[in-house]
DRENBAFI-328457 format. One record per atom (N, C-alpha, C): x, y, z; residue in one letter. Coordinates in steps of 0.1 Angstrom, whole numbers, plus 5000, padded with zeros to 4 digits. Layout:
// DRENBAFI-328457
   c1   c2   c3 residuo
    X    Y    Z       A
...
// end
This chain:
// DRENBAFI-328457
   c1   c2   c3 residuo
 3326 0036 2625       M
 3325 0050 2620       M
 3318 0058 2630       M
 3307 0053 2636       A
 3299 0060 2646       A
 3308 0063 2658       A
 3317 0054 2662       K
 3325 0056 2673       K
 3335 0067 2671       K
 3340 0068 2659       D
 3349 0079 2655       D
 3342 0093 2657       D
 3330 0094 2652       N
 3322 0106 2653       N
 3320 0110 2667       N
 3316 0100 2676       E
 3314 0102 2690       E
 3327 0107 2697       E
 3338 0101 2693       A
 3351 0104 2699       A
 3355 0119 2695       A
 3352 0122 2683       A
 3355 0135 2678       A
 3346 0146 2685       A
 3334 0142 2687       Q
 3325 0152 2694       Q
 3328 0153 2709       Q
 3333 0142 2715       E
 3337 0143 2729       E
 3350 0151 2731       E
 3359 0151 2721       K
 3371 0158 2722       K
 3368 0173 2720       K
 3371 0181 2729       V
 3369 0195 2728       V
 3383 0201 2726       V
 3385 0210 2716       G
 3398 0215 2714       G
 3402 0225 2725       G
 3415 0227 2726       F
 3421 0236 2736       F
 3415 0250 2735       F
 3415 0255 2723       F
 3410 0269 2722       F
 3395 0270 2725       F
 3388 0260 2722       K
 3374 0260 2726       K
 3372 0259 2741       K
 3381 0252 2748       K
 3380 0251 2763       K
 3384 0265 2768       K
 3394 0272 2763       I
 3397 0285 2767       I
 3386 0295 2765       I
 3379 0294 2754       G
 3368 0302 2751       G
 3357 0300 2761       G
 3354 0288 2764       L
 3343 0285 2774       L
 3347 0290 2788       L
 3360 0288 2791       F
 3365 0293 2804       F
 3363 0308 2805       F
 3366 0316 2795       F
 3365 0330 2796       F
 3350 0334 2795       F
 3342 0327 2788       K
 3328 0330 2787       K
 3322 0328 2801       K
 3325 0317 2807       N
 3320 0314 2821       N
 3326 0323 2831       N
 3339 0328 2829       L
 3345 0337 2838       L
 3338 0350 2839       L
 3334 0356 2828       S
 3327 0368 2828       S
 3314 0367 2835       S
 3307 0356 2833       K
 3294 0354 2840       K
 3296 0352 2855       K
 3306 0345 2859       R
 3309 0343 2873       R
 3313 0356 2880       R
 3320 0365 2873       V
 3324 0378 2879       V
 3312 0386 2880       V
 3303 0387 2870       V
 3291 0395 2871       V
 3282 0390 2882       V
 3281 0376 2883       D
 3272 0370 2893       D
 3278 0373 2907       D
 3291 0373 2909       S
 3296 0376 2922       S
 3294 0390 2926       S
 3295 0400 2917       F
 3291 0414 2920       F
 3277 0415 2924       F
 3268 0408 2917       K
 3254 0409 2920       K
 3251 0403 2934       K
 3258 0392 2937       N
 3256 0386 2950       N
 3262 0395 2961       N
 3273 0402 2958       M
 3279 0411 2968       M
 3269 0423 2971       M
 3263 0428 2961       A
 3254 0439 2963       A
 3242 0435 2971       A
 3237 0423 2968       F
 3226 0417 2975       F
 3229 0415 2990       F
 3241 0410 2993       E
 3245 0408 3007       E
 3247 0421 3014       E
 3252 0431 3007       L
 3255 0444 3014       L
 3241 0451 3018       L
 3231 0448 3011       K
 3218 0453 3014       K
 3213 0447 3028       K
 3217 0435 3031       K
 3213 0429 3043       K
 3221 0432 3056       K
 3232 0440 3054       V
 3241 0443 3065       V
 3234 0453 3074       V
 3236 0451 3087       T
 3232 0461 3097       T
 3244 0469 3100       T
 3244 0482 3096       W
 3255 0491 3098       W
 3254 0497 3112       W
 3266 0499 3118       P
 3266 0505 3131       P
 3262 0520 3131       P
 3257 0524 3142       T
 3254 0539 3143       T
 3267 0546 3145       T
 3266 0559 3144       R
 3278 0568 3146       R
 3284 0566 3159       R
 3276 0565 3170       A
 3281 0563 3183       A
 3288 0550 3185       A
 3282 0539 3179       E
 3288 0526 3180       E
 3301 0526 3173       E
 3302 0532 3161       L
 3314 0533 3153       L
 3325 0540 3161       L
 3322 0551 3167       I
 3332 0558 3175       I
 3337 0549 3187       I
 3327 0543 3193       N
 3331 0534 3205       N
 3340 0523 3200       N
 3336 0516 3189       Y
 3345 0505 3184       Y
 3358 0510 3180       Y
 3359 0522 3174       S
 3372 0527 3170       S
 3381 0530 3182       S
 3375 0536 3193       L
 3383 0538 3205       L
 3388 0526 3211       L
 3380 0515 3211       V
 3384 0502 3217       V
 3396 0497 3209       V
 3395 0497 3196       V
 3406 0492 3188       V
 3419 0501 3190       V
 3417 0514 3191       L
 3429 0523 3193       L
 3435 0520 3206       L
 3427 0518 3217       A
 3432 0515 3230       A
 3440 0502 3230       A
 3434 0492 3223       F
 3441 0479 3222       F
 3454 0480 3215       F
 3454 0488 3204       M
 3467 0489 3197       M
 3478 0496 3205       M
 3474 0506 3212       I
 3484 0513 3221       I
 3489 0504 3232       I
 3479 0497 3238       T
 3484 0487 3249       T
 3493 0477 3243       T
 3490 0471 3232       M
 3499 0461 3226       M
 3512 0467 3222       M
 3512 0479 3217       A
 3525 0486 3213       A
 3534 0487 3225       A
 3528 0491 3237       I
 3536 0493 3249       I
 3541 0479 3254       I
 3533 0469 3254       I
 3537 0455 3258       I
 3548 0450 3249       I
 3547 0451 3236       I
 3557 0446 3227       I
 3570 0455 3228       I
 3569 0468 3230       G
 3580 0476 3232       G
 3588 0472 3245       G
 3581 0469 3256       V
 3588 0465 3268       V
 3595 0452 3266       V
 3588 0442 3260       I
 3594 0429 3257       I
 3606 0431 3248       I
 3605 0439 3238       D
 3617 0441 3229       D
 3628 0447 3236       D
 3625 0457 3244       S
 3636 0464 3252       S
 3643 0454 3261       S
 3635 0446 3268       G
 3640 0436 3277       G
 3649 0426 3270       G
 3644 0422 3259       A
 3652 0412 3251       A
 3665 0418 3246       A
 3665 0430 3242       A
 3677 0437 3237       A
 3687 0438 3249       A
 3682 0442 3261       K
 3691 0443 3272       K
 3697 0429 3276       K
 3688 0419 3275       F
 3692 0406 3279       F
 3703 0401 3269       F
 3701 0404 3256       A
 3711 0400 3246       A
 3724 0407 3248       A
 3724 0420 3252       Q
 3736 0428 3255       Q
 3743 0422 3267       Q
 3735 0418 3277       W
 3741 0412 3289       W
 3748 0399 3286       W
 3742 0391 3277       I
 3748 0378 3274       I
 3761 0381 3265       I
 3760 0389 3256       I
 3772 0392 3248       I
 3783 0399 3256       I
 3779 0408 3265       G
 3789 0414 3274       G
 3796 0405 3284       G
 3788 0395 3289       S
 3794 0386 3298       S
 3802 0375 3291       S
 3800 0373 3278       A
 3807 0363 3271       A
 3821 0368 3268       A
 3823 0381 3267       T
 3837 0386 3263       T
 3845 0389 3275       T
// end
């Protein structure tokens, strides 16, 4: 009889598990927002001059990569046209 009681206590119903999951979920969500706020206080934010400099570097890189990819794409298209044209 004692074994049956222990087994019944060890078995947790499906709905009880769901309830525990959502109870823990709300606590985890709140804790993650608290941790995020704590970590954001430790961030060293760039100055205005640094931010402008970083933005210009990224913009220059994007323009350079767009030109390189455009040239490669144009060359590949001409090469494909040359292969198709020579095959017919």
